[in-house]
N, C-alpha and C positions, 0 to 999 in steps of 0.2 A: 504494500500500500504506500502511495507517495505521500510525502508530507503535505498537509493542507487539504487532502481529499478526505471525504467522509466515507466510511464503510457502509455499505447497504446490506442489511440483514433481512432476507425475505421472511415473511411470517411463516410460522410452522405450517407444514403441509404444502409449501410452495418452494420453488428453487430446484437444485440438482437432486438432493437426497429425498425430498418429500417426507422426511421423518423429523420429528422434533429432535434437538440436540441430545436430549436425555435418552433417546432410544438408539442413537448411533453407536456402532461398535467399531473397534480398531482391530485390524488384521495385522499382526506383527510381520507377516511376510510381504506386506505392501511396501513400496518404495516411497520414501519421504524426500521431497525436494526442498532443501532449505534455501531461502533467498537471502543474499547478503544484505546486511543493513549498512547503509552508508554511515561512515563515522564523520563526526564534525571535522572540518578542515580549519586548522589554525594557521594564520598567515605569519610567517617568520620573516622578520626584517632584520638584516644584518647591517650594522653601521660600522664602517671601518674606523678604528681608532687612529689618531695621528701618530705617525712613526717618524722619529727623527732620523734622517739619513746621516751617516758619518760624513764629516767634512773632509774632502780629499786633501792630502797634504800638498800644499801649493809649492811649486818650485820657486826659488828666489827670483825676483823680478829684475835682477841685474847680474852680470857676470857671464859665465859660460856653462854650457851643459852638453852632454852627449845624448844622442838618441838611443833609447833602450826599451826593454820590456815589450818588444813587438813580436816575439816568437819567430824571429827572422823574416817577418813579412814586410818590415819597414813601416814608415808612417808618411801620411800625406801632409804636405805643407799647403795650407789654404790661403787664399787671398784675404779673407776676413775671418773673424772668430765664429765658427759654426760649420756644421756638416754640409750645408747646402751651397757653400761658396766654392768658387773655382779652385781647382787643384793647381798649385804653382809648380810643384815637383814632388817626388817621393824620395825620402831619405832612408838609408839602411841603418841598422844598429851600429853605433860607434861613430857616426858622423857628428862633428862638433858644430854647435850653433852659439851665437851670442844672444843672451836674453835681453829684451828691451821692454821697458814700461811695465805696467801692472797687468796681471792676468784678468781675463773677462770670462764670465760664466755664460755659456750658450750651449743648447742641446744636451744638457746634462754633463758637460765637461768644462773644466777651467782651461781656457785657451791662453797661451803665452805667445806674445809677439816675439819673433826671432829674426836675426840676420844670419843668412847663410854665408859660408866661406867665400862664395862668388859675389857677395854684396846684395843679393836679392833679399827682400823682406817678406815674411809671411807669418802664419799663425799655426801653432802645433798644440794639440791637447797635451796639457802638462804632465799627464801620467806616463807619457813616453819620453820625458826629459829627466836625465840623471844629472843633477848639479855637480859641477866640478868643484873640488875644494879650493 
């Protein structure tokens, strides 16, 4: 029976069995079909709690550094701080760069402006810079 609907009970002597309920018998060999009863649904709302992300250790903003931590893939030097900007060149691990100015946060990375050995200037994510002492 659906919620909100009313059961109709035929008067005694009418309906399928034509016997009053007190005169009905049960045959244990008969099959009984149980209908599932829907359980109430509880809405679960998850609210994420704020999580502080660790602050990456920034490379010094002046001096020199070597490219590293690239798993031998090298790193792209970009024209501006961010992943969507033009690639100036690619540097391999061990290349030396001069650090210029303050790092800038973009696309989840701290970007450091660098001057390459050939004089070109670009930006590198600072987690690929190993400061020289």
